[in-house]
C-alpha positions in Angstrom: -12.3 30.1 -14.7 -15.4 27.9 -14.5 -15.7 25.0 -16.8 -19.2 26.1 -17.9 -20.4 29.7 -17.8 -23.9 28.5 -16.9 -22.6 26.3 -14.0 -24.9 25.9 -11.0 -23.7 27.7 -8.0 -24.9 25.4 -5.2 -23.8 22.0 -3.9 -25.0 19.4 -1.5 -22.9 17.8 1.3 -23.4 14.0 1.7 -22.4 12.3 4.9 -22.8 8.5 5.3 -22.9 7.8 9.0 -22.7 4.4 10.9 -22.9 4.6 14.7 -21.8 8.2 14.8 -20.7 10.2 17.9 -21.5 13.7 18.9 -18.7 14.7 16.5 -21.1 14.4 13.6 -23.4 17.0 15.1 -20.5 19.3 15.7 -19.4 18.8 12.1 -22.8 19.5 10.6 -23.3 22.6 12.8 -19.9 23.9 11.7 -20.6 23.3 8.0 -23.9 25.2 8.3 -22.1 28.1 10.0 -19.6 28.2 7.1 -22.4 28.4 4.6 -22.9 24.9 3.3 -26.1 25.2 1.2 -27.5 21.8 2.1 -26.5 18.6 4.0 -27.9 15.1 3.6 -26.9 12.5 6.2 -27.5 8.8 5.7 -28.1 6.8 8.8 -26.6 3.4 7.9 -28.6 1.4 10.3 -26.5 1.8 13.4 -29.4 0.9 15.8 -31.8 2.7 18.1 -29.1 3.8 20.5 -27.8 6.2 17.9 -31.3 7.6 17.1 -30.8 10.7 19.3 -27.9 11.9 17.2 -30.0 11.8 14.0 -33.0 13.3 15.7 -30.9 16.3 16.6 -29.6 16.6 13.1 -33.1 16.7 11.7 -33.9 19.7 13.8 -31.0 21.7 12.1 -31.8 24.0 9.2 -30.9 22.8 5.7 -30.1 19.3 7.0 -31.9 16.1 5.9 -31.6 12.6 7.2 -32.2 9.5 5.1 -32.3 6.1 6.9 -31.4 2.5 6.4 -33.3 0.0 8.6 -30.2 -2.1 8.9 -26.5 -1.6 8.2 -25.8 -2.0 4.5 -22.3 -0.6 4.2 -20.7 2.7 3.2 -21.0 2.1 -0.5 -24.8 1.5 -0.3 -25.1 4.5 2.0 -23.4 6.7 -0.5 -25.7 5.4 -3.3 -28.8 6.0 -1.1 -27.7 9.6 -0.5 -26.8 10.2 -4.2 -30.1 8.8 -5.3 -31.9 11.1 -2.8 -30.0 14.1 -4.0 -30.6 13.3 -7.7 -34.3 13.0 -7.1 -34.8 16.1 -4.9 -31.9 18.5 -5.4 -31.1 18.7 -9.1 -30.2 22.3 -8.7 -26.9 21.2 -7.3 -23.7 21.4 -9.3 -22.8 18.2 -7.6 -22.3 16.4 -4.3 -19.4 16.7 -1.7 -19.0 13.5 0.3 -17.2 13.6 3.6 -16.8 11.2 6.6 -18.8 11.4 9.8 -16.0 10.9 12.2 -14.2 14.3 12.0 -11.5 13.2 9.6 -12.2 16.1 7.3 -12.1 19.7 8.3 -15.2 21.8 7.7 -13.0 24.3 5.9 -11.8 21.7 3.4 -15.4 20.5 2.9 -16.7 23.9 2.1 -13.7 24.8 -0.1 -14.2 21.6 -2.1 -17.9 22.5 -2.6 -17.0 25.9 -3.9 -14.5 24.5 -6.3 -17.1 22.0 -7.5 -19.5 24.8 -8.5 -16.7 26.3 -10.6 -15.7 22.9 -12.2 -19.0 21.0 -12.3 -17.7 18.3 -14.8 -14.6 17.3 -12.8 -14.4 14.7 -10.0 -12.5 16.4 -7.2 -10.5 14.3 -4.8 -9.4 15.7 -1.4 -5.8 14.5 -1.1 -4.0 14.2 2.2 -0.2 14.7 2.3 0.3 11.9 4.9 3.0 14.0 6.5 3.6 14.1 10.2 2.1 11.7 12.8 0.0 9.4 10.6 -1.1 5.9 11.9 1.1 3.2 10.4 -1.8 1.2 9.0 -3.1 4.3 7.1 0.3 5.2 5.8 1.2 1.7 4.6 -2.3 1.0 3.3 -2.4 4.2 1.2 1.2 3.6 -0.1 0.4 0.1 -1.3 -3.0 1.0 -2.8 -1.6 4.1 -4.5 0.9 2.0 -6.5 -1.4 -0.9 -7.2 -4.1 1.5 -8.4 -1.5 3.1 -10.8 -0.5 -0.3 -12.3 -4.1 -1.6 -12.5 -6.0 1.5 -13.6 -3.2 3.6 -15.2 -4.0 6.8 -13.2 -1.5 8.2 -10.7 -3.2 9.6 -7.6 -1.8 10.7 -4.2 -4.7 9.6 -2.0 -7.0 6.9 -3.5 -8.7 6.3 -0.2 -9.9 9.8 0.6 -13.6 10.0 1.4 -13.7 13.8 0.8 -14.8 14.1 -2.9 -16.6 16.5 -5.1 -18.9 14.5 -7.5 -20.4 16.2 -10.5 -24.2 15.7 -10.7 -23.9 14.4 -14.3 -21.9 11.4 -13.1 -24.4 10.3 -10.4 -26.6 8.2 -12.7 -23.7 5.9 -13.6 -22.5 5.9 -10.0 -26.0 4.6 -8.9 -25.5 1.6 -11.1 -21.9 1.0 -10.0 -21.1 -2.1 -8.0 -19.8 -2.1 -4.5 -21.7 -2.0 -1.2 -18.8 -1.5 1.2 -15.6 0.6 1.1 -14.6 -0.7 -2.3 -17.3 1.5 -3.8 -15.1 4.5 -3.5 -12.3 2.7 -5.4 -14.8 1.6 -8.1 -15.8 5.3 -8.4 -12.2 6.3 -9.3 -12.0 3.4 -11.8 -15.2 4.4 -13.4 -14.1 8.1 -13.7 -10.9 6.9 -15.4 -12.8 4.7 -17.8 -15.2 7.5 -18.7 -12.4 10.1 -19.2 -13.8 12.2 -16.4 -11.2 14.7 -15.2 -10.0 13.7 -11.7 -8.5 16.7 -9.9 -6.7 16.4 -6.6 -7.2 19.1 -4.1 -4.8 19.3 -1.1 -6.5 18.9 2.3 -5.6 18.6 5.9 -4.5 15.3 7.3 -6.5 14.6 10.5 -6.4 11.5 12.6 -8.3 11.5 15.9 -7.1 9.2 18.6 -4.9 7.3 16.1 -8.0 6.8 13.9 -9.6 4.3 16.2 -13.1 5.4 15.2 -12.6 4.4 11.6 -14.4 1.3 10.4 -12.1 1.2 7.3 -9.2 -1.2 7.0 -6.8 0.3 4.4 -5.4 -3.1 3.4 -8.3 -5.5 3.4 -10.9 -3.0 2.2 -8.7 -2.2 -0.8 -8.5 -5.8 -1.8 -11.0 -5.5 -4.6 -8.6 -3.5 -6.7 -5.8 -5.8 -5.9 -7.9 -8.7 -7.2 -7.7 -7.2 -10.7 -4.0 -7.6 -10.8 -4.3 -11.0 -9.1 -6.8 -12.2 -11.7 -4.5 -11.0 -14.4 -1.6 -12.9 -12.8 -3.7 -16.1 -12.4 -4.9 -16.0 -16.0 -1.4 -15.2 -17.2 0.0 -18.1 -15.2 -2.5 -20.5 -16.7 -1.9 -19.1 -20.2 1.9 -19.4 -19.7 1.6 -23.0 -18.6 -0.4 -23.9 -21.7 1.9 -21.8 -23.9 5.0 -23.5 -22.4 3.5 -26.9 -22.8 2.7 -26.5 -26.4 6.0 -24.9 -27.2 7.9 -27.7 -25.3 6.1 -30.4 -27.2 6.6 -28.7 -30.5 10.3 -28.0 -29.9 10.9 -31.6 -28.8 9.1 -32.7 -31.9 11.6 -30.9 -34.1 9.8 -27.6 -34.7 12.1 -24.6 -34.9 12.0 -21.9 -32.3 10.2 -19.2 -34.3 7.4 -21.5 -35.6 7.1 -23.1 -32.1 6.6 -19.7 -30.5 3.9 -18.8 -33.1 2.1 -22.1 -32.7 2.1 -21.9 -28.9 1.1 -18.3 -28.8 -1.7 -18.8 -31.3 -3.3 -21.7 -29.4 -2.8 -20.3 -25.9 -4.0 -16.8 -27.0 -7.5 -18.0 -27.7 -7.8 -19.0 -24.0 -6.1 -15.8 -22.8 -8.2 -13.6 -25.0 -11.4 -15.1 -23.6 -10.3 -15.0 -20.0 -8.9 -11.5 -20.1 -12.1 -10.1 -21.7 -14.6 -11.7 -19.4 -12.7 -12.5 -16.2 -9.8 -10.0 -15.8 -10.8 -6.7 -17.4 -14.5 -7.4 -17.8 -14.3 -5.4 -21.0 -17.4 -4.4 -23.1 -15.2 -3.7 -26.1 -16.6 -4.9 -29.5 -15.1 -8.2 -30.5 -13.8 -7.5 -34.0 -11.8 -4.4 -33.0 -10.7 -6.2 -29.8 -9.4 -9.2 -31.7 -7.4 -7.0 -34.1 -5.8 -5.0 -31.3 -5.1 -8.2 -29.2 -3.4 -10.1 -32.0 -1.4 -7.0 -33.1 -0.2 -6.7 -29.5 0.6 -10.4 -29.4 2.6 -10.2 -32.7 4.7 -7.4 -31.3 5.2 -9.1 -28.0 6.1 -12.4 -29.7 8.7 -10.6 -31.9 10.3 -9.1 -28.8 10.3 -12.4 -27.0 11.8 -14.2 -30.0 14.6 -11.5 -30.3 15.4 -11.7 -26.6 15.4 -15.5 -26.6 17.9 -15.5 -29.5 20.0 -12.9 -27.7 20.1 -14.9 -24.5 20.7 -18.3 -26.1 23.4 -17.1 -28.6 25.2 -14.6 -26.3 25.0 -16.3 -23.0 24.3 -20.0 -23.8 20.9 -20.1 -22.1 18.5 -23.0 -22.8 15.6 -22.0 -25.0 12.9 -22.9 -22.5 14.7 -21.2 -19.6 15.2 -18.0 -21.7 11.5 -17.9 -22.8 10.2 -18.2 -19.2 12.6 -15.5 -18.0 11.8 -13.1 -20.8 8.0 -13.4 -20.4 8.3 -13.1 -16.6 10.2 -9.8 -17.0 7.6 -8.5 -19.5 4.6 -9.4 -17.2 3.8 -5.8 -16.0 4.5 -4.2 -19.4 2.1 -6.6 -21.1 -0.6 -5.9 -18.4 -0.3 -2.2 -19.0 -0.6 -2.6 -22.8 -3.7 -4.8 -22.5 -5.3 -2.5 -19.9 -4.8 0.7 -21.9 -4.9 -0.5 -25.5 -6.7 -3.8 -25.9 -9.4 -4.3 -23.3 -10.6 -0.7 -22.9 -14.3 0.0 -22.3 -16.1 2.3 -24.7 -15.7 5.9 -23.6 -19.1 7.3 -22.8 -19.4 11.1 -22.5 -20.6 12.5 -19.2 -23.6 14.6 -20.1 
């Protein structure tokens, strides 16, 4: 059943292309034969030697070419194409993006477009199974990014790196303002959809790698580093906060302050630093400060109670030193604390997609 009875019944295929081969012409011709309503190709400044490919594309029916004078990156090429479609083709239910190097079968592209017209408010993600003969860098890169994305964003997806996507037209204005000029833009898109409560639906597609994927300009490890940096920023901030917390606690404990008051004092002073850093540096949250402070200190109170109880247990049952027990407990709780702050404390306001 369609999400909206008045859903638009057409879509536009968007293909960012940097130094394409004849494969791109074959792909576009095949898509047109299969009934793709409209195709927009973005020439991402590959140079004059690739002009013949784009000239041939311009001669095809229902195919438009938009050009960059110089190479600006896949993220910028996608935004250029999305902007063009939003300006000139608002009759579309949305946009289906696919790669220019033959990694996506025309059947899957058209099928995703048809699904998009039926569910014009969902972000459709073509998901590969990664079964069979898959290049090692692609298999390892997707595996690592899949789990890091889950911990950082809180959304479990099979294929976070897929370039075959069905994007609802209503999401495009926000995507045009979204940061990212290179491959990280596609990851940012998924993070934005999660923040905005946009339904992300995975659609199984074929896994195709031509010549061991040598034509791809994407490095699945290095080009996914932007999402890794969120967790690294959190770890760095947590490390600095922990140093400050441990220093205050150590000084207080050596000065004769009992364990419970020492934890409260250390946590209170270090939390001011942690709250500021997590809001601005780690999660870059736009949450309103009064509500954020209430949720943050509620979380810290619960976490402090758990830490205190576990310290008491380790020191009384196993004879651990207080400082050693505290460091161990908080290290174990690192990821749990990150998830709570991500999903409860430093959330961004949920803006409806019109």
